[in-house]
GUTORLUM-610952 format. One record per residue (C-alpha): x, y, z; residue in one letter. Coordinates in nm, 3 decimals, padded with zeros to 5 digits. Layout:
LUMLO      east     north        up   r
LUMLO         X         Y         Z   A
...
***
This chain:
LUMLO      east     north        up   r
LUMLO    07.648    06.658   -10.082   M
LUMLO    07.567    06.678   -09.715   K
LUMLO    07.205    06.685   -09.603   I
LUMLO    07.154    06.974   -09.357   P
LUMLO    07.060    06.868   -09.008   L
LUMLO    06.723    06.986   -08.878   I
LUMLO    06.758    07.128   -08.527   H
LUMLO    06.442    07.087   -08.326   H
LUMLO    06.347    07.314   -08.039   H
LUMLO    06.450    07.152   -07.703   P
LUMLO    06.085    07.124   -07.594   Y
LUMLO    05.988    06.961   -07.922   K
LUMLO    06.274    06.712   -07.893   R
LUMLO    06.163    06.635   -07.539   F
LUMLO    05.801    06.565   -07.639   F
LUMLO    05.915    06.361   -07.938   M
LUMLO    06.131    06.152   -07.706   S
LUMLO    05.845    06.124   -07.461   L
LUMLO    05.609    06.006   -07.736   W
LUMLO    05.866    05.752   -07.853   D
LUMLO    05.896    05.630   -07.495   F
LUMLO    05.520    05.595   -07.441   L
LUMLO    05.480    05.402   -07.766   T
LUMLO    05.777    05.175   -07.695   S
LUMLO    05.756    04.833   -07.530   K
LUMLO    05.892    04.978   -07.208   T
LUMLO    05.630    05.254   -07.207   G
LUMLO    05.350    05.007   -07.276   A
LUMLO    05.478    04.790   -06.990   F
LUMLO    05.480    05.084   -06.749   L
LUMLO    05.130    05.191   -06.852   I
LUMLO    05.008    04.835   -06.796   G
LUMLO    05.172    04.821   -06.453   V
LUMLO    05.015    05.155   -06.362   S
LUMLO    04.670    05.032   -06.467   A
LUMLO    04.710    04.723   -06.249   I
LUMLO    04.824    04.938   -05.955   A
LUMLO    04.526    05.173   -05.988   V
LUMLO    04.286    04.877   -06.019   G
LUMLO    04.435    04.710   -05.713   S
LUMLO    04.406    05.034   -05.517   Y
LUMLO    04.040    05.073   -05.615   Q
LUMLO    03.970    04.714   -05.509   F
LUMLO    04.155    04.774   -05.183   Y
LUMLO    03.954    05.081   -05.080   I
LUMLO    03.618    04.928   -05.177   N
LUMLO    03.602    04.715   -04.865   K
LUMLO    03.624    04.772   -04.489   P
LUMLO    03.969    04.898   -04.397   I
LUMLO    04.029    04.942   -04.026   M
LUMLO    04.287    05.196   -03.917   K
LUMLO    04.363    05.359   -03.587   Y
LUMLO    04.542    05.656   -03.438   E
LUMLO    04.668    05.717   -03.086   T
LUMLO    04.731    06.017   -02.866   D
LUMLO    04.878    06.030   -02.515   I
LUMLO    04.852    06.310   -02.261   S
LUMLO    04.982    06.359   -01.907   N
LUMLO    04.690    06.431   -01.674   I
LUMLO    04.891    06.476   -01.354   V
LUMLO    05.263    06.445   -01.276   S
LUMLO    05.443    06.410   -00.943   S
LUMLO    05.719    06.630   -01.088   N
LUMLO    05.487    06.930   -01.080   N
LUMLO    05.391    07.124   -00.770   I
LUMLO    05.024    07.215   -00.784   N
LUMLO    04.692    07.165   -00.612   D
LUMLO    04.563    06.919   -00.872   L
LUMLO    04.451    06.587   -00.732   K
LUMLO    04.318    06.289   -00.926   V
LUMLO    04.123    06.028   -00.735   T
LUMLO    03.976    05.718   -00.898   I
LUMLO    03.781    05.463   -00.695   K
LUMLO    03.898    05.629   -00.372   E
LUMLO    04.267    05.604   -00.471   K
LUMLO    04.471    05.916   -00.536   E
LUMLO    04.721    05.909   -00.823   Y
LUMLO    05.034    06.125   -00.830   K
LUMLO    05.113    06.024   -01.189   D
LUMLO    04.846    05.951   -01.446   L
LUMLO    04.841    05.935   -01.826   Y
LUMLO    04.553    05.913   -02.070   K
LUMLO    04.588    05.732   -02.401   T
LUMLO    04.315    05.792   -02.657   T
LUMLO    04.273    05.550   -02.946   L
LUMLO    04.041    05.605   -03.240   I
LUMLO    03.943    05.310   -03.461   L
LUMLO    03.804    05.416   -03.801   T
LUMLO    03.654    05.236   -04.099   N
LUMLO    03.833    05.407   -04.388   T
LUMLO    03.692    05.169   -04.651   G
LUMLO    03.378    05.190   -04.866   A
LUMLO    03.172    04.916   -04.694   L
LUMLO    03.030    04.878   -04.345   A
LUMLO    03.185    04.624   -04.110   L
LUMLO    02.949    04.417   -03.897   S
LUMLO    03.051    04.305   -03.550   G
LUMLO    02.932    03.956   -03.648   N
LUMLO    03.208    03.940   -03.909   D
LUMLO    03.484    04.003   -03.657   V
LUMLO    03.700    03.711   -03.540   S
LUMLO    03.557    03.562   -03.223   K
LUMLO    03.710    03.533   -02.876   M
LUMLO    03.991    03.279   -02.878   G
LUMLO    04.082    03.358   -03.238   H
LUMLO    04.178    03.711   -03.340   D
LUMLO    03.916    03.960   -03.213   P
LUMLO    03.960    04.332   -03.272   I
LUMLO    04.121    04.453   -02.950   R
LUMLO    04.344    04.709   -02.784   V
LUMLO    04.678    04.552   -02.702   Q
LUMLO    04.804    04.669   -02.365   I
LUMLO    05.184    04.714   -02.352   P
LUMLO    05.376    04.491   -02.113   K
LUMLO    05.432    04.642   -01.769   G
LUMLO    05.139    04.883   -01.803   I
LUMLO    04.861    04.855   -01.546   E
LUMLO    04.529    05.000   -01.648   I
LUMLO    04.362    05.233   -01.397   V
LUMLO    04.043    05.289   -01.595   S
LUMLO    03.906    05.249   -01.950   Y
LUMLO    03.594    05.354   -02.135   Q
LUMLO    03.435    05.414   -02.474   I
LUMLO    03.452    05.788   -02.536   D
LUMLO    03.105    05.880   -02.659   N
LUMLO    03.227    06.224   -02.766   N
LUMLO    03.469    06.063   -03.011   L
LUMLO    03.247    05.771   -03.115   T
LUMLO    03.005    05.805   -03.407   S
LUMLO    02.644    05.830   -03.278   P
LUMLO    02.524    05.533   -03.484   S
LUMLO    02.767    05.291   -03.318   I
LUMLO    02.695    05.085   -03.008   S
LUMLO    03.026    04.966   -02.861   A
LUMLO    03.178    04.835   -02.539   K
LUMLO    03.514    04.713   -02.409   L
LUMLO    03.560    04.358   -02.278   I
LUMLO    03.876    04.258   -02.083   P
LUMLO    04.034    03.953   -02.247   Y
LUMLO    04.374    03.797   -02.166   K
LUMLO    04.525    04.129   -02.059   G
LUMLO    04.383    04.319   -02.358   D
LUMLO    04.057    04.503   -02.425   L
LUMLO    03.830    04.356   -02.692   V
LUMLO    03.628    04.617   -02.882   I
LUMLO    03.275    04.481   -02.923   S
LUMLO    03.045    04.672   -03.160   F
LUMLO    02.734    04.622   -03.372   D
LUMLO    02.866    04.773   -03.696   F
LUMLO    03.091    05.051   -03.824   I
LUMLO    02.982    05.238   -04.135   N
LUMLO    03.240    05.394   -04.371   P
LUMLO    03.412    05.696   -04.214   D
LUMLO    03.263    05.613   -03.872   N
LUMLO    03.483    05.566   -03.568   Q
LUMLO    03.508    05.437   -03.212   I
LUMLO    03.695    05.643   -02.951   G
LUMLO    03.858    05.479   -02.649   I
LUMLO    04.016    05.638   -02.340   N
LUMLO    04.259    05.444   -02.122   I
LUMLO    04.407    05.578   -01.797   L
LUMLO    04.739    05.436   -01.676   H
LUMLO    05.017    05.530   -01.431   E
LUMLO    05.322    05.468   -01.650   K
LUMLO    05.387    05.650   -01.974   E
LUMLO    05.377    05.439   -02.291   S
LUMLO    05.314    05.503   -02.660   D
LUMLO    05.300    05.133   -02.745   D
LUMLO    04.921    05.093   -02.729   F
LUMLO    04.789    04.945   -03.053   S
LUMLO    04.474    04.797   -03.205   I
LUMLO    04.500    04.455   -03.367   V
LUMLO    04.262    04.187   -03.493   G
LUMLO    04.091    04.062   -03.806   S
LUMLO    03.749    04.028   -03.965   A
LUMLO    03.590    03.941   -04.298   V
LUMLO    03.782    04.137   -04.566   N
LUMLO    04.004    04.281   -04.291   V
LUMLO    04.337    04.103   -04.264   N
LUMLO    04.493    04.355   -04.031   G
LUMLO    04.461    04.695   -03.871   I
LUMLO    04.723    04.963   -03.930   S
LUMLO    04.804    05.307   -03.799   K
LUMLO    04.639    05.586   -03.990   T
LUMLO    04.801    05.793   -04.260   W
LUMLO    04.598    06.105   -04.321   N
LUMLO    04.469    06.173   -04.674   E
LUMLO    04.736    06.434   -04.742   K
LUMLO    05.016    06.190   -04.654   E
LUMLO    04.865    05.917   -04.873   V
LUMLO    04.813    06.154   -05.168   R
LUMLO    05.163    06.299   -05.138   T
LUMLO    05.320    05.953   -05.119   F
LUMLO    05.130    05.820   -05.422   L
LUMLO    05.200    06.125   -05.637   I
LUMLO    05.565    06.129   -05.535   G
LUMLO    05.615    05.756   -05.594   A
LUMLO    05.445    05.756   -05.936   V
LUMLO    05.626    06.076   -06.044   S
LUMLO    05.964    05.938   -05.941   L
LUMLO    05.887    05.606   -06.110   F
LUMLO    05.808    05.771   -06.443   Y
LUMLO    06.085    06.031   -06.419   A
LUMLO    06.352    05.765   -06.373   V
LUMLO    06.237    05.549   -06.663   F
LUMLO    06.175    05.844   -06.897   I
LUMLO    06.516    05.985   -06.810   G
LUMLO    06.686    05.652   -06.878   L
LUMLO    06.500    05.617   -07.207   Y
LUMLO    06.598    05.968   -07.325   I
LUMLO    06.963    05.907   -07.232   I
LUMLO    06.953    05.578   -07.424   H
LUMLO    06.809    05.749   -07.733   K
LUMLO    07.070    06.025   -07.724   R
LUMLO    07.347    05.768   -07.704   R
LUMLO    07.200    05.590   -08.006   E
LUMLO    07.204    05.915   -08.209   R
LUMLO    07.568    05.983   -08.122   H
LUMLO    07.682    05.628   -08.213   N
***
């Protein structure tokens, strides 16, 4: 006498397979890895994290015919570019200027690209948070950013004028709890990347587990 097979609804079979996966050793491993990843991320954001963004604009070009003239320190420039850099503390703690690596070590600074001569530079007070006192100090061809402190979500804006076009300006350096400075990803990019990576990670392993279970039933 044959025992009739019970046919489950496709959705029910899927959730049963999903439950089997989550309660399996592989599922427990993935949940543990996810917990470690989330904990590491929380630890990472709960400290000063220095990031920067750049923007370049052409103030005047010799290729254009117009009446615009730009004169700086009694010298007229036919070609002039402005690079704006914004340094932001995207972490949860304030960063004191006393905790930044000193001159001769690895101070926080704007690296000037090779072959680029600076016409003028300044702290842009319109882009700098009001609570910050900052200045730029020339040092070995770069510009050291000296400041008292940067609270979370506060920023320092810098304008640099130069004759040749270049998008290679960067901010580098280190400080206590700051091992490096990276270009900024906006919140939407970070959120999209994390959701996409985690979703893909789980989808692949769940898919492989379901395929494995189906093969077991057919064997």
